[in-house]
C-alpha positions as CSV (number, residue, x, y, z in Angstrom):
1,M,-3.4,-4.2,-12.7
2,T,-6.4,-2.9,-14.6
3,I,-9.8,-3.2,-13.1
4,L,-12.0,-4.1,-16.1
5,S,-15.3,-2.1,-16.2
6,D,-17.5,0.1,-18.3
7,S,-16.0,3.2,-16.7
8,L,-12.5,2.6,-18.2
9,P,-11.7,5.0,-21.0
10,T,-11.9,3.6,-24.5
11,S,-8.2,4.3,-25.1
12,T,-7.3,2.1,-22.1
13,L,-9.6,-0.7,-23.3
14,L,-7.8,-0.6,-26.8
15,E,-4.4,-1.0,-25.1
16,L,-5.3,-4.2,-23.4
17,K,-4.0,-7.4,-25.0
18,A,-4.1,-11.2,-24.7
19,G,-2.0,-12.3,-21.7
20,D,-2.7,-9.2,-19.6
21,A,-3.8,-9.8,-16.0
22,I,-7.0,-7.9,-15.1
23,K,-9.1,-7.5,-12.0
24,K,-12.9,-8.1,-12.4
25,A,-15.6,-6.1,-10.7
26,D,-16.0,-8.8,-8.0
27,G,-12.3,-8.3,-7.0
28,Q,-11.0,-11.6,-8.5
29,T,-8.1,-11.5,-10.9
30,D,-8.0,-13.3,-14.3
31,T,-6.0,-13.3,-17.5
32,I,-7.3,-12.2,-20.9
33,K,-7.2,-15.0,-23.5
34,S,-8.6,-13.0,-26.4
35,I,-10.4,-9.8,-27.3
36,N,-13.0,-9.3,-30.0
37,I,-14.0,-5.7,-30.9
38,S,-17.3,-5.0,-32.8
39,E,-18.2,-1.5,-34.0
40,T,-21.5,0.1,-34.9
41,D,-22.5,3.7,-35.7
42,E,-23.4,4.2,-32.0
43,F,-20.9,2.2,-29.9
44,L,-17.9,-0.1,-29.6
45,M,-18.4,-3.5,-28.0
46,F,-15.5,-5.3,-26.4
47,L,-15.7,-9.0,-25.7
48,F,-13.0,-10.1,-23.4
49,Q,-12.6,-13.8,-23.2
50,L,-10.9,-14.6,-19.9
51,E,-9.5,-17.8,-18.5
52,S,-12.6,-18.5,-16.4
53,S,-15.3,-16.4,-18.0
54,H,-16.0,-13.5,-20.3
55,I,-16.8,-9.8,-19.9
56,I,-18.7,-7.5,-22.4
57,V,-18.0,-3.8,-22.3
58,K,-20.0,-1.3,-24.4
59,K,-18.7,2.2,-25.0
60,L,-20.8,4.8,-26.7
61,K,-19.0,6.7,-29.4
62,Q,-18.4,10.4,-28.8
63,V,-20.2,12.7,-31.2
64,C,-18.7,16.1,-31.6
């Protein structure tokens, strides 16, 4: 079970899908209902709509 947090690699966040069970930072488990991904020049923003709440994760883009 994945613990959903800002420290997860972007590749792991992109693999998550609706129906997956996750563990929230407070230790409670929940199920992903939907995922909305927004992109800007600076970051990716993931909005995870869960059964009982939502979680927003922002990941800065890597600049090489």
